BAGU-911811 format. One record per residue (C-alpha): x, y, z. Coordinates in pm, whole numbers, plus 32768, in hexadecimal, padded with zeros to 4 digits. Layout:
XYZ
...
***
This chain:
7FE68005801B
808F81687FA4
8035828F8038
802B83BC7F43
80AF85197FDD
808286477F19
7FD7866A7DC4
7F4385447D00
7F2D84ED7BC1
7E1284177B9C
7E7F83617A4D
7F90824C7AD9
801980E07A7F
80337FD87BA7
80F17E9D7B83
80987D987C62
81927D007CF2
827B7E3A7D6E
839D7D727DAF
84697D977EC8
856E7E937F1D
85CE7FEB7E67
85DD7F717D0C
84847E4C7D1B
852D7CE27D17
849C7C087C97
84B67A6D7C2A
85157A537AC9
83C979B07A6F
82D37AB97B0C
818A7AD97A84
81377C437A8C
7FB07CDA7AAD
7F947E4E7A4A
7EA57F6C7A72
7EA1809379AD
7D9A818D7A65
7D2682C97980
7C4F83F979EC
7BC5852C794D
7C12863379F2
7BDF86FE78D2
7A97880578B4
79BA873677E5
799485DD778B
7A82851676D8
79E1846B759C
7AFB8380752D
7C2A82F4761A
7D43823D759E
7E5C817876B5
7F9580E87602
808B806176AC
81CC7FC575FC
82017E7B76BE
837E7E4E7705
844D7D6E765D
84AC7CA5779B
83217C44777F
82817B0776CE
81597BA1761A
80F57A4875B4
807C7A247722
7FB07B7A7709
7E537B3D77E8
7D5E7C5F77D0
7CBD7C587933
7BB47D7478ED
7B647F0578C5
7A8C7FCC795D
79DA802177F1
79B17F5C76B3
7AE77F6675DF
7BA17ED574BA
7CE07E5874EF
7DE37E8B73EF
7F327DD773C0
80427E5172F3
81A07DD07333
81DB7DF7749E
80CB7F2A74D1
7FA67EF6756C
7E917FE6751B
7D46800F75C3
7C6180D474FC
7B1C815F75BB
7A4281F674A2
791782977526
794A8292768A
78F683DD76D0
79B083DD7820
791D84FD78EA
7A0A85EF7971
7A8885F27ADA
79AB87207B37
787086E07ADA
78AA85667B33
79CE851E7BE0
794483C77C1D
791B835D7AAE
7A3C83F37A1F
7B3082D87A83
7B6F818679B5
7C6F809C79BC
7CED7F4778EF
7D8E7E2F79A3
7E757D1878DD
7F8F7C197939
80B77BB878AD
82017AC478E9
834C7B1D78E2
84227A6477FD
84CC79477874
85E0799377E2
863B7AAE7903
87747ACD7994
87C07B587B13
87D77CE07AD6
86E77D00798F
85FD7E1979BE
84967E327961
84067FA07955
82B47FEE78AA
81C2812D7895
8085818F77E6
803982B77704
7EA1832B7722
7E1B83E87611
7CDE84A07683
7C45851D7525
7D2D85D57452
7E078656758A
7F6B860D75BD
7F9784AF766D
7F9F84A577AA
80D083D27822
80BF83067975
81F5829C7A63
82BE818779FD
82B680667ACF
83E97F8D7AE4
84847E287B71
85A97D977B65
85DA7C347B5B
868F7C097C9E
86807A997CDF
86D0795B7C6B
867B78107D08
86C676A77CD7
86EE75487D5B
87F6746D7D01
87FA72DF7D96
8983729C7D78
894871167DD4
886271047EE3
888B72527F88
87BA73A37F1B
889974DB7EEF
87C976317EFF
8851773A7E15
87C078C67E6B
882A79FF7E01
88527AF57E31
897B7A8B7F19
89B27AFD8017
88747BC78073
88317CC8818D
86997CAC8162
85D27BA780F2
860E7A3A8033
84D679927F8B
84E478077F74
***
C-alpha cells in the first residue's frame, strides 16, 4: 500500500508484484499483473480515449491475458504495442461527475524465461483523451534479483539462491 503525499495524477500504471527492495527484485519467471488507470480531469466529456502501452522486450507477449476494463473497448496489438480504443466512451469530466470520470484496463503478462539476474523490466502507458497530447503515466519497473535452483548431487539436495549474500529477504 502506497501513501500519496502532495499533488496526485489520477492517470497511472501499477504492477503486481512490486518486487522487493529499491529496484523491485522479482524472480526470473514472474507473472506481472498491470493496471492502467485514467481519469478525465478536463472541462468536457472525452468522446474517445486511447490507451497505448509498449510492452517491454523482456516480457513474453504470447502470455498476454486481458482481464478486464472499465468500459467497452477494442484492443489492437501491433508488434509489441497494445492499444485499447474506447470509441464513444463519453467519459464525463471530473468537475461534473467525479465518480463517473474514471476508467481502467487490467491485464497480465509473463516475463520471458530467458531473463537473467539484473535484467530490468520497465513500462509506462500513454493515454490520449480525444485529440489532446498524451498523458504519460509513471514508469513501473522490476529487476530480476532472484534466481533459484535445486540440484541433486547423489542423494543430497543442494539449494542455490541469489543474490548471495543478502541483507533482506530470501524467497525459497
